[in-house]
C-alpha positions in Angstrom: 8.4 10.1 33.7 5.5 12.4 33.3 5.2 13.4 29.6 5.9 17.1 29.1 3.2 18.4 26.7 3.3 21.8 25.3 2.1 23.8 22.3 4.1 26.1 20.2 2.8 28.3 17.4 5.2 30.5 15.6 4.4 32.7 12.6 7.0 33.1 9.9 7.5 36.3 7.9 7.9 35.2 4.3 10.5 37.4 2.6 11.3 37.0 -1.1 13.7 34.2 -1.6 13.0 32.7 1.9 14.5 29.2 2.1 11.4 27.9 3.7 8.6 29.7 1.9 6.7 26.4 1.6 6.6 25.6 5.4 5.3 28.6 7.2 4.5 27.3 10.7 5.3 24.3 12.9 3.0 23.5 15.8 4.6 21.2 18.3 1.8 19.8 20.4 3.9 17.2 22.2 7.6 16.5 22.8 8.3 13.6 25.1 11.0 10.9 25.6 10.0 7.6 23.9 9.5 4.8 26.3 10.5 7.1 29.2 14.0 7.6 27.7 14.9 3.9 27.1 18.1 3.7 25.1 18.2 1.9 21.8 21.7 0.4 21.3 24.2 3.0 20.1 21.5 5.3 18.9 20.6 6.1 22.5 17.2 7.5 23.7 14.5 8.7 21.3 12.0 11.4 21.6 8.4 11.5 20.3 7.4 14.7 18.6 3.9 15.3 17.2 1.9 18.3 15.9 0.9 20.0 12.8 2.9 21.6 9.9 1.4 24.6 8.0 2.3 25.0 4.3 1.7 27.4 1.5 2.6 27.0 -2.1 2.9 29.4 -5.0 0.8 28.1 -7.9 3.0 29.9 -10.4 6.1 27.8 -9.6 6.9 24.9 -12.0 7.2 22.5 -9.0 3.6 23.3 -8.0 2.0 23.4 -11.4 1.9 19.6 -11.3 -0.7 19.9 -8.5 -4.1 19.2 -10.0 -6.4 22.3 -9.9 -3.8 24.3 -8.0 -4.8 27.4 -10.0 -8.3 27.1 -8.6 -7.3 27.1 -5.0 -8.1 30.0 -2.7 -5.1 32.5 -2.3 -3.9 34.4 0.7 -2.5 38.0 0.5 0.7 36.7 -0.9 -1.1 34.9 -3.7 -0.4 31.4 -2.2 -2.5 28.4 -1.4 -2.5 27.4 2.3 -2.9 24.0 3.8 -1.6 21.9 6.8 -1.0 18.3 7.9 -0.5 16.3 11.0 3.0 15.0 11.7 4.5 12.4 14.0 8.3 11.8 14.6 10.5 9.4 16.5 14.0 10.8 16.5 17.3 10.2 18.4 17.6 12.7 21.3 21.2 13.1 20.2 21.2 13.5 16.4 24.9 12.6 16.3 24.0 9.1 17.4 21.6 8.5 14.6 22.5 7.1 11.2 21.6 10.3 9.3 18.7 8.8 7.5 15.0 9.8 7.6 12.8 6.8 7.1 9.5 8.3 6.1 6.4 6.1 6.0 3.6 7.2 3.7 0.6 6.6 6.0 -1.8 4.0 4.8 -5.3 5.6 5.2 -3.9 7.7 8.1 -2.3 4.9 10.0 1.3 3.9 11.1 2.6 0.5 10.0 6.3 0.4 9.7 6.9 -0.5 13.3 4.8 -3.6 12.8 6.6 -4.4 9.5 10.2 -3.9 10.6 10.1 -4.0 14.4 7.7 -7.0 14.5 5.6 -4.8 16.8 2.0 -4.7 17.8 -0.1 -2.4 15.7 -0.7 1.1 17.0 -1.8 4.5 15.8 0.1 6.2 18.7 3.0 3.9 19.8 3.8 4.3 23.5 4.4 0.8 24.9 7.2 -1.8 24.7 4.9 -4.1 22.6 4.1 -1.2 20.2 7.9 -0.6 19.7 8.5 -4.3 19.1 12.2 -5.3 19.2 13.3 -1.8 18.5 15.0 -2.7 15.3 14.7 0.5 13.4 15.6 2.6 16.4 18.6 0.5 17.2 19.8 1.2 13.6 19.5 4.9 14.3 16.8 5.9 11.8 14.7 8.9 12.3 11.1 7.8 11.7 8.4 10.1 10.4 4.8 10.2 9.3 2.7 13.0 7.8 -1.0 13.3 6.9 -1.5 13.4 3.2 -5.0 12.1 2.7 -7.9 14.5 3.2 -10.8 12.0 3.6 -9.6 9.7 6.4 -12.2 9.0 9.2 -12.6 11.6 12.0 -10.2 10.0 14.5 -7.7 12.2 16.3 -5.0 9.5 16.1 -5.2 9.2 12.3 -2.8 11.3 10.2 -4.8 13.9 8.1 -4.3 16.5 5.4 -6.2 19.7 5.9 -6.7 21.1 2.4 -8.9 23.7 0.7 -11.5 23.2 -2.0 -11.1 24.2 -5.6 -13.5 26.9 -6.9 -14.0 28.8 -10.2 -14.2 32.6 -9.6 -15.5 31.9 -6.1 -18.2 29.6 -7.2 -18.4 25.9 -6.3 -17.2 23.2 -8.8 -19.4 20.2 -9.5 -18.3 16.9 -11.1 -18.9 13.2 -11.4 -18.2 10.7 -8.6 -18.5 6.9 -8.9 -19.2 4.9 -5.8 -18.9 1.1 -5.7 -19.8 -1.4 -3.0 -19.6 -5.2 -2.7 -21.3 -6.2 0.6 -19.9 -9.2 2.5 -23.3 -9.7 4.1 -26.8 -8.5 3.5 -27.1 -4.8 4.4 -29.8 -2.1 4.0 -27.4 0.8 3.3 -23.8 1.5 2.2 -21.5 4.5 2.2 -20.7 6.4 -1.0 -17.1 6.5 0.2 -14.6 3.7 0.1 -14.4 1.5 3.2 -14.6 3.9 6.2 -13.4 7.0 4.3 -15.4 10.2 4.3 -17.5 10.4 1.2 -18.4 13.3 -1.2 -22.0 14.2 -0.7 -24.5 14.0 -3.5 -25.6 17.5 -4.7 -29.2 16.6 -5.4 -30.5 13.5 -3.6 -33.9 13.8 -5.2 -32.5 13.7 -8.8 -34.8 11.2 -10.6 -32.2 10.5 -13.3 -29.6 9.0 -11.0 -28.9 5.3 -11.7 -28.0 2.7 -9.2 -26.8 -0.5 -10.9 -25.9 -4.0 -9.9 -23.9 -6.7 -11.6 -22.4 -10.1 -10.9 -18.9 -9.6 -12.4 -16.4 -6.9 -12.9 -17.1 -7.1 -16.6 -20.7 -8.2 -16.3 -23.8 -6.4 -17.6 -25.2 -3.7 -15.4 -28.8 -4.0 -14.3 -30.5 -0.8 -13.2 -32.3 -0.8 -9.9 -35.6 1.2 -10.2 -35.2 4.7 -8.7 -38.2 4.3 -6.4 -36.6 1.3 -4.7 -33.7 3.3 -3.1 -32.9 6.7 -1.6 -30.0 8.6 -0.1 -30.3 7.7 3.6 -28.6 5.8 6.4 -30.0 2.8 8.1 -31.0 3.2 11.7 -32.7 0.0 13.0 -34.2 -0.7 9.7 -35.5 2.8 9.1 -34.2 5.2 6.5 -32.8 8.5 7.9 -32.2 10.9 5.1 -28.6 12.0 4.3 -26.3 12.7 1.4 -23.5 10.2 1.8 -25.2 6.8 2.0 -27.6 4.8 -0.1 -30.6 3.0 1.5 -32.7 0.2 0.0 -35.5 -1.3 2.1 -35.2 -4.7 0.4 -31.4 -4.7 1.1 -28.2 -5.2 -0.8 -27.0 -8.7 -1.3 -23.5 -10.1 -0.6 -21.2 -10.9 -3.5 -22.8 -8.4 -6.0 -21.3 -5.2 -7.3 -23.4 -2.1 -6.7 -22.5 1.1 -8.5 -23.7 4.6 -8.4 -22.6 7.6 -10.5 -23.6 10.9 -9.0 -22.8 14.6 -9.1 -20.8 16.0 -6.2 -19.5 19.5 -5.3 -16.4 21.2 -3.9 -13.4 19.0 -4.9 -10.6 19.0 -2.3 -7.2 19.8 -3.7 -6.0 16.2 -3.3 -2.6 16.9 -4.9 -1.6 19.0 -2.0 -1.1 15.7 -0.2 2.0 14.7 -2.2 3.1 18.3 -2.1 3.0 18.3 1.7 5.1 15.1 1.7 7.6 16.7 -0.6 8.0 19.9 1.4 8.0 18.2 4.8 10.8 15.9 3.8 12.8 18.8 2.3 12.4 20.6 5.6 13.8 17.6 7.5 16.7 17.0 5.1 17.8 20.6 4.8 16.8 22.4 7.9 14.4 20.8 10.5 13.5 24.2 11.9 11.3 27.2 11.1 11.9 30.5 12.8 13.3 28.8 15.9 10.8 26.0 16.2 12.7 22.8 15.7 11.5 19.3 14.9 14.5 17.7 16.6 16.5 18.4 19.7 20.3 18.8 19.7 22.7 20.5 17.3 22.6 19.8 13.6 19.0 19.4 12.7 19.6 18.0 9.2 19.1 14.5 8.0 21.5 13.6 5.2 19.2 11.4 3.2 15.6 10.3 3.1 13.9 6.9 2.2 10.2 6.9 1.4 8.5 3.6 2.5 5.0 2.7 1.7 2.8 -0.4 1.9 -0.1 -1.1 -0.5 -2.0 2.2 -1.0 1.2 4.0 0.3 3.4 2.1 -2.1 1.1 3.1 -5.0 1.4 6.7 -3.6 5.2 6.5 -4.0 4.9 5.4 -7.6 2.4 8.2 -8.3 4.7 10.7 -6.4 7.5 9.8 -8.8 5.3 9.8 -11.9 4.0 13.3 -11.5 7.3 14.8 -10.6 7.0 15.5 -6.8 10.5 14.2 -6.1 11.9 17.6 -7.0 11.2 20.4 -4.4 10.6 24.1 -5.1 14.4 24.7 -5.0 15.0 21.9 -7.6 16.5 19.5 -5.1 16.0 15.7 -4.9 13.4 14.9 -2.2 13.6 11.1 -1.7 17.0 9.5 -2.2 15.5 6.0 -1.9 12.0 4.6 -2.5 10.8 1.4 -1.0 7.4 0.7 -2.5 5.9 -2.5 -1.0 3.0 -4.6 -2.3 2.0 -1.8 -4.7 1.7 -4.2 -7.7 1.4 -2.4 -11.0 -0.7 0.4 -9.6 -0.7 4.1 -8.9 -3.8 5.8 -7.5 -6.3 8.7 -7.2 -4.0 11.0 -5.4 -3.8 14.0 -7.8 -6.9 14.7 -9.8 -10.3 16.5 -9.3 -12.7 14.7 -7.1 -10.1 12.1 -6.2 -10.9 9.2 -3.9 -7.5 8.3 -2.6 -8.6 5.1 -0.8 -10.0 3.5 -4.0 -7.6 0.8 -5.3 -8.2 -2.0 -7.7 -8.8 -5.7 -7.3 -10.5 -8.4 -9.4 -13.7 -8.1 -7.5 -13.4 -4.8 -5.6 -13.0 -1.2 -6.6 -13.1 -2.0 -10.3 -12.2 0.4 -13.1 -10.8 3.2 -10.9 -7.7 5.1 -12.2 -5.3 2.8 -10.4 -3.9 0.2 -12.8 -3.4 2.5 -15.7 -0.6 3.2 -18.2 2.4 3.6 -17.7 3.5 0.7 -15.5 7.2 0.4 -16.0 9.9 2.7 -14.7 11.4 3.2 -18.2 9.5 4.8 -20.9 7.2 2.6 -23.1 4.8 3.4 -25.9 1.5 1.7 -26.1 1.0 0.8 -29.8 -2.8 0.7 -29.4 -3.4 4.1 -27.9 -0.2 5.9 -28.9 0.4 7.0 -25.3 4.0 6.9 -24.1 5.6 7.4 -20.7 7.3 5.8 -17.7 7.1 6.1 -14.0 10.5 7.8 -13.9 10.2 9.9 -17.0 9.7 13.2 -15.1 12.3 12.3 -12.5 14.9 11.6 -15.2 14.1 14.9 -16.9 14.6 16.7 -13.6 17.7 14.7 -12.6 16.1 13.4 -9.3 15.8 9.7 -9.9 16.0 7.8 -6.5 17.2 4.3 -5.9 14.2 2.1 -5.9 13.0 -1.2 -4.3 9.7 -2.7 -5.5 8.7 -5.6 -3.3 5.6 -7.7 -3.9 4.0 -10.8 -2.5 2.5 -13.4 -4.7 -0.9 -11.9 -4.2 0.1 -8.8 -6.2 0.6 -10.9 -9.3 -3.0 -12.3 -8.9 -4.7 -9.3 -7.4 -2.7 -6.2 -8.3 -1.3 -6.9 -11.9 2.3 -6.8 -10.6 3.8 -8.5 -13.7 3.2 -5.3 -15.7 6.0 -3.5 -13.9 8.6 -5.7 -15.6 7.0 -7.0 -18.9 6.3 -5.6 -22.3 2.8 -4.7 -23.3 2.1 -8.0 -25.0 3.4 -10.0 -22.1 5.8 -11.8 -24.4 9.1 -10.4 -23.1 10.8 -9.1 -20.0 11.1 -5.3 -19.9 14.4 -3.8 -19.0 14.9 -2.2 -15.5 16.8 1.0 -14.7 20.2 0.5 -13.2 19.0 1.8 -9.8 15.7 -0.2 -9.6 15.4 -3.6 -7.9 12.4 -5.9 -7.9 11.7 -8.6 -5.3 9.0 -11.2 -5.2 8.3 -12.8 -1.8 7.4 -16.3 -3.2 4.2 -17.6 -1.9 3.3 -14.5 0.1 0.0 -12.7 0.6 -0.5 -9.0 0.8 0.4 -9.0 4.5 1.3 -12.1 6.4 -1.5 -13.7 8.4 -1.2 -14.5 12.0 -0.4 -18.1 13.2 -2.3 -20.3 13.8 -3.8 -19.2 10.4 -7.4 -18.0 10.4 -10.1 -19.1 8.0 -12.7 -16.4 8.2 -14.2 -15.4 4.9 -12.1 -17.5 2.5 -12.2 -21.0 1.2 -8.7 -21.9 2.4 -6.7 -20.9 5.5 -5.1 -17.5 5.3 -1.4 -17.4 4.4 1.1 -16.8 7.3 4.3 -16.8 5.2 6.3 -14.2 7.1 8.3 -12.1 4.7 9.1 -9.5 7.3 12.5 -11.2 7.8 13.4 -10.1 4.3 11.9 -6.7 4.7 14.3 -6.0 7.6 17.3 -7.0 5.5 16.2 -5.0 2.5 15.6 -1.7 4.4 19.2 -1.9 5.7 20.4 -2.8 2.2 18.7 0.3 0.9 20.4 2.5 3.5 23.8 0.9 2.8 23.2 1.6 -0.9 22.6 5.2 -0.2 25.3 5.8 2.4 28.2 3.7 1.1 27.3 2.7 -2.4 27.2 -1.0 -1.6 25.1 -2.8 -4.1 21.9 -4.3 -2.7 21.0 -8.0 -3.3 20.1 -8.7 -6.9 16.5 -8.5 -8.1 14.6 -11.7 -7.5 11.4 -11.9 -9.6 9.8 -14.2 -12.1 10.7 -13.8 -15.8 9.2 -14.6 -19.1 12.5 -15.7 -20.5 13.0 -18.7 -18.2 9.3 -19.5 -18.0 9.0 -18.7 -14.3 6.4 -16.1 -15.3 3.4 -17.5 -17.2 -0.2 -17.0 -18.2 -2.7 -18.3 -15.6 -3.7 -21.0 -18.0 -0.1 -22.4 -17.9 0.1 -22.7 -14.1 1.2 -26.2 -13.2 -0.6 -26.3 -9.9 -1.1 -29.8 -8.4 -4.6 -31.3 -8.3 -5.3 -31.2 -4.5 -8.7 -32.6 -3.7 -11.1 -29.8 -2.6 -8.8 -27.0 -3.6 -10.3 -24.7 -6.3 -8.0 -22.7 -8.4 -8.6 -19.1 -9.4 -10.0 -18.4 -12.8 -10.3 -14.6 -12.6 -7.4 -12.4 -11.6 -6.8 -8.7 -11.7 -6.7 -7.3 -15.2 -5.5 -3.8 -16.2 -7.5 -2.3 -19.0 -7.1 0.7 -21.3 -9.6 3.0 -19.6 -11.0 6.3 -20.9 -12.1 8.8 -18.2 -12.5 11.6 -20.7 -10.4 13.9 -22.9 -9.1 16.0 -20.0 -8.2 13.3 -17.5 -4.5 12.9 -18.3 -3.9 16.5 -19.1 -6.0 18.2 -16.5 -7.1 15.6 -14.0 -10.8 16.0 -14.8 -13.0 12.9 -15.0 -15.9 13.4 -17.4 -16.8 9.8 -18.2 -18.1 7.5 -15.4 -17.9 4.6 -15.5 -15.0 4.9 -17.9 -15.0 3.4 -21.3 -13.2 0.0 -21.0 -10.8 -0.9 -23.8 -8.6 -3.9 -24.4 -6.7 -5.5 -21.5 -2.9 -5.7 -20.8 -1.8 -9.3 -20.4 -1.2 -10.2 -16.7 1.1 -13.1 -15.8 1.7 -15.1 -12.6 4.7 -16.9 -11.1 5.1 -20.6 -12.0 4.9 -23.2 -9.3 6.6 -26.6 -8.5 4.9 -30.0 -7.8 3.8 -28.8 -4.3 2.2 -25.6 -5.7 5.0 -23.4 -4.3 6.5 -20.8 -6.5 9.9 -21.4 -8.1 11.1 -17.8 -8.4 11.6 -14.8 -6.2 12.9 -14.8 -2.6 12.0 -18.2 -1.4 12.1 -18.0 2.4 13.1 -21.0 4.5 9.5 -22.2 5.0 9.0 -22.2 1.3 12.3 -24.0 0.6 11.6 -26.6 3.3 7.8 -26.5 3.3 5.1 -27.9 5.5 2.4 -26.6 3.3 1.6 -25.0 0.0 1.7 -21.2 0.2 -0.2 -19.2 -2.5 -1.0 -15.6 -3.1 -4.6 -16.3 -4.0 -7.6 -17.4 -2.0 -11.3 -17.6 -3.0 -14.3 -16.1 -1.4 -16.2 -18.3 1.1 -19.5 -19.5 -0.4 -21.5 -17.5 2.2 -20.0 -14.3 0.8 -21.4 -14.9 -2.7 -19.3 -14.9 -5.8 -17.4 -18.0 -4.5 -15.2 -18.2 -7.7 -13.8 -14.7 -7.3 -10.6 -13.9 -5.4 -10.8 -12.6 -1.9 -8.9 -9.4 -1.9 -5.4 -9.4 -0.4 -5.5 -12.9 1.1 -3.5 -15.9 0.1 -3.9 -19.6 0.9 -2.1 -21.9 3.3 -2.8 -25.6 2.4 -0.9 -27.9 4.8 0.6 -31.2 3.8 -0.8 -34.4 5.4 1.1 -35.4 8.5 1.6 -39.0 7.4 1.6 -41.1 4.3 -1.6 -42.9 5.4 -3.4 -39.5 5.8 -2.1 -38.4 2.4 -3.4 -41.6 0.8 -6.8 -41.2 2.4 -7.0 -37.6 1.1 -5.7 -38.6 -2.4 -3.3 -35.7 -2.0 -0.5 -35.8 -4.6 1.9 -33.9 -2.3 4.3 -35.9 -0.1 3.4 -35.8 3.5 5.4 -34.2 6.3 6.6 -37.6 7.5 7.7 -38.6 4.0 9.8 -35.4 3.7 11.5 -35.1 7.1 12.7 -37.9 9.4 11.8 -35.7 12.5 11.6 -32.1 13.7 15.4 -32.0 14.0 15.9 -32.9 10.4 13.3 -30.3 9.4 14.9 -27.5 11.4 18.3 -28.4 9.9 16.9 -27.8 6.4 15.3 -24.5 7.6 18.6 -23.4 9.1 20.6 -24.3 5.9 18.1 -22.3 3.8 18.2 -19.3 6.1 22.0 -19.2 6.2 22.1 -19.3 2.4 19.6 -16.4 2.2 21.6 -14.5 4.9 24.9 -15.0 2.9 23.1 -13.5 -0.1 21.7 -10.5 1.8 18.0 -11.5 1.8 17.6 -12.0 5.5 19.8 -10.9 8.5 22.2 -13.3 10.2 21.0 -11.9 13.5 17.4 -13.1 12.7 18.4 -16.8 12.0 17.5 -18.0 15.6 14.1 -16.3 15.4 13.4 -17.8 12.0 14.2 -21.3 13.2 12.1 -20.7 16.4 9.1 -19.6 14.3 9.5 -22.7 12.0 9.7 -25.0 15.0 6.4 -23.7 16.4 4.7 -24.3 13.1 6.1 -27.9 13.0 4.6 -28.5 16.5 1.3 -27.1 15.5 1.0 -28.9 12.1 2.2 -32.3 13.4 -0.1 -32.3 16.5 -2.7 -35.1 16.2 -5.3 -32.7 17.5 -5.0 -30.3 14.7 -5.8 -32.5 11.6 -9.6 -32.1 11.8 -9.5 -28.4 12.2 -7.2 -27.9 9.2 -9.7 -29.7 7.0 -13.0 -28.6 8.5 -14.2 -26.7 5.4 -13.2 -29.5 3.0 
């Protein structure tokens, strides 16, 4: 079927008390049947709708005063601040066949990831093929799927979701402020961007300023060494030559891998970054309560409303959701709850730079990457706590409780987040000595022995000392998203929280980890630590950073899950391949020696350390872990244990019964690979 592409632009007259004063135009740039009208179970055929939504907000309203610098945004004739964002929808052609739930994914750096997570699909920025829709899981369940651009600095790619927001000014004059750029090269380079990863950077105001300092250090907490000003300049590298510019740093002698380079500089024209969460708020309210603006509809068919909304986010996007709740964006301009459910995945203990002046939304925080940004900062827990050292008090849900808009919440983390994202802080007290209470509508799930995102199989070893970790927790993610929807629609309680606790010693200091002594395997010594950071007196109250780098105070204790004699974690959701293991699965992995800093964690990657195939091989290696042959009589016996474990998890609601054959099939393929006589040398090539 030929795609029918059209463009609609409708202006809306905004009268006092208009129900949709915040959404003023909808541009539908494409509306076409998904997969040429293929039906998805009882939900039937879906349509793909994409375009752009135009917003405006009144800075005087209480719901909008939480937007950083909103009073400094340019006003239209109605005294409002205008902005827009890209949107992308997959919705049932017949709304009556859907399940009434909007599943909104907060785009991670402008991308779309939930089809890969829940549908086991191939990654895509613009899903059009069978492979990019995977097994159709979310569509078969009848969800309406949505994405919206909320980040202003994503790369210039038409398929990335983007926010188009104005800049703050004071009486029509530009605003200047401090920006800190950090880079840790993975190979020797002559230049690096002032922005994070591939994000668009803020330009330096005066590239010839002789007082600017570029520093280098070996550790997150190491001493900074100043690189002489004459040795570097603002320029990009073109075939070894410096081409002047304002968003990159060039050094003829190069920047070495495994070292932290840092530059603090003055930039100009801060974008109103807080309009990103405001756009998400108002777009979801439109979908829930109307779905149309002056005759332009987002969905075909009668009854454009979606009865409830779940916000889903992975990594940066999970931190966005925690930040969204913290600032109070879960209440719209009419005082209504926006997200009924929040599913924040692998966010750890963090929030992010999503609502302050000169924010860099892509910056996160890891033990050896993006250090000391306003990510892992107080508060960490949902319920209010008071820091006895600083006197600060607060909780992620304090504002939502005050407004009566607390959603039901899932926090899911892999093992990596306990090592690399300070996840223990969301459920422990400040001193790390006790478990903190959870709200009645919050659940926490650890995927035991998981990394930030499951590696492919066969597992790669690219820039890490051990193989990357393929522990596939997507089986549980599928079960949990349905459990969240059931919780919202029928009140059925979801599976109980599964996470490590101080009280039963399944959550311990790194020094107390009982990891087996596996020859050639080096344990982490340095994990992510959250500090009491001082960005200046106006940061928490006004979103203004005046101290860069921040003053670093004392640390909050960070704990990790305890392990068994194989090195596998004893708490959390232990998937079948962890309960009946062929290997040790960890959330940590170290940097390969050629990257430099070989004793630092490699960000977001875990380890997969296979058992020896036989007792003889184990003896030769001096590996204390029993071999595969010592554990299982044969493949049939192994798969029996996998099946028993999977059924037990399904009975408890942590995986779906319909996925049991696929779980067993996946385990069987890994058995074949790891017991093949041809594979042993490759598994141990680095050691």
